[in-house]
Each structure stands twice: as C-alpha cells, then as structure tokens.
C-alpha positions as CSV (number, residue, x, y, z in Angstrom):
1,M,-2.4,0.1,-14.7
2,D,-3.0,-0.4,-11.0
3,E,-1.1,2.8,-10.2
4,L,-3.2,4.8,-12.7
5,L,-6.4,3.3,-11.3
6,A,-5.5,4.1,-7.8
7,K,-4.6,7.7,-8.7
8,I,-7.8,8.2,-10.6
9,K,-9.9,6.8,-7.7
10,R,-8.1,9.2,-5.3
11,K,-8.9,12.2,-7.5
12,L,-12.5,11.1,-7.8
13,K,-12.8,10.2,-4.1
14,I,-13.9,6.7,-4.9
15,S,-13.0,4.2,-2.1
16,D,-14.9,1.0,-3.3
17,T,-14.4,-1.2,-6.3
18,N,-17.8,-0.7,-7.9
19,S,-16.4,1.6,-10.7
20,D,-13.1,-0.3,-11.3
21,L,-14.2,-2.0,-14.5
22,L,-15.5,1.3,-16.0
23,L,-12.4,3.2,-15.0
24,T,-10.2,0.4,-16.4
25,D,-12.1,0.6,-19.7
26,Y,-11.6,4.4,-19.8
27,I,-7.8,3.9,-19.1
28,G,-7.5,1.4,-21.9
29,D,-9.5,3.6,-24.3
30,C,-7.5,6.7,-23.5
31,S,-4.2,4.7,-23.8
32,Q,-5.2,3.4,-27.2
33,E,-6.2,6.9,-28.3
34,I,-2.7,8.2,-27.3
35,L,-1.0,5.3,-29.2
36,N,-3.1,6.1,-32.3
37,R,-1.8,9.7,-32.1
38,F,1.8,8.5,-32.2
39,N,1.4,7.1,-35.7
40,N,3.9,4.4,-34.9
41,P,2.5,0.8,-35.2
42,S,5.5,-0.7,-33.4
43,M,4.7,1.3,-30.2
44,L,2.5,-0.9,-28.0
45,I,2.8,0.8,-24.6
46,V,2.1,4.4,-23.7
47,P,5.3,6.1,-22.3
48,T,4.9,6.9,-18.6
49,R,5.3,10.6,-19.3
50,Y,1.7,10.6,-20.7
51,N,0.2,9.0,-17.5
52,G,-0.9,12.5,-16.4
53,N,-2.8,12.9,-19.7
54,I,-4.6,9.5,-19.1
55,V,-5.5,10.3,-15.5
56,N,-6.9,13.8,-16.4
57,A,-8.8,12.4,-19.3
58,V,-10.3,9.5,-17.4
59,V,-11.4,11.8,-14.5
60,E,-13.1,14.1,-17.0
61,L,-14.8,11.3,-18.9
62,Y,-16.0,9.7,-15.6
63,S,-17.3,13.1,-14.3
64,K,-19.3,13.5,-17.5
65,S,-20.8,10.0,-17.4
66,G,-24.5,10.2,-18.1
67,A,-24.3,13.5,-19.8
68,E,-22.2,12.5,-22.9
69,G,-22.6,14.9,-25.8
70,E,-24.3,17.5,-23.7
71,I,-23.9,20.8,-25.4
72,A,-25.5,23.1,-22.8
73,H,-27.3,22.8,-19.5
74,N,-28.6,25.6,-17.2
75,E,-30.1,24.8,-13.9
76,N,-30.3,26.9,-10.7
77,G,-27.5,29.2,-11.9
78,V,-25.2,26.4,-12.9
79,N,-24.2,26.4,-16.6
80,R,-22.6,23.3,-18.2
81,T,-21.4,23.0,-21.8
82,Y,-19.5,19.9,-23.0
83,V,-17.5,19.4,-26.1
84,T,-18.8,17.0,-28.7
85,T,-15.6,15.0,-29.0
86,E,-15.5,11.7,-27.1
87,Y,-12.0,12.3,-25.7
88,P,-11.1,15.6,-23.9
89,K,-8.4,17.8,-25.4
90,I,-6.3,17.4,-22.3
91,L,-5.6,13.9,-23.6
92,Y,-3.8,15.2,-26.7
93,S,-2.3,18.4,-25.3
94,N,1.4,17.4,-25.3
95,I,1.5,14.3,-27.4
96,V,4.2,14.4,-30.1
97,P,3.5,12.1,-33.0
98,F,6.3,9.8,-34.2
99,V,7.8,11.0,-37.4
100,G,10.1,8.8,-39.4
101,S,12.3,9.7,-42.3
102,P,11.0,8.6,-45.7
103,I,14.7,8.3,-46.9
104,K,16.7,5.4,-45.8
105,V,20.4,6.3,-45.3
106,I,22.9,3.7,-46.3
107,T,26.5,4.1,-45.2
108,I,29.2,2.4,-47.1
C-alpha cells in the first residue's frame, strides 16, 4: 500500500502527508471494488497487475474531489463533464472476473 500511496502522491505532486488518509481510503475503496468484480470470495488481495488501475482511479477520484457528480461545468472557456458513477471506468478496463466451472470433475 505504501508503494501505491507514494506513486499516487508523485502523480498528484503532493509532498506533504495532509492527504494521506484520504488517498489511503481511496486506495482501499478501489481495491475492494476490484475484488468485487472478480466474483471470487476467496480472493482477498488484489493482484499486483491491477495496481495501475488503482493508481489511475485514485488520481481521477482525488482530482474530482469537491465536484462529485458534476455533469457539466463551463467557465472561462473551460468545459468539464463528469460521469455519474462513483468509480472511473479505468478502474474496470482490464479486470477479468473469476469464472469457475459449475461441474465438478471426479477422476477414478
């Protein structure tokens, strides 16, 4: 988790510890959301190959703090439109759910 937090802080250009608790909460929330997508109750830790998803999602969530749910915003030629979902699509872009076989094979 420390490595993810450090990478996120570098991307956001944060050098102090004031936002660490919020960023850690976002990391935990995004990790849990990924685990929910796997549909495998025995999986308790997100595989490291999805760390990039977590980093990108946390950066996006943090960048939108204070403007959650904003659908459109126009000011001085700057246009902003945010999606209505809580977690960005980048979080789910390459997650492959666990699929088990409903048939148990018994060899004799």
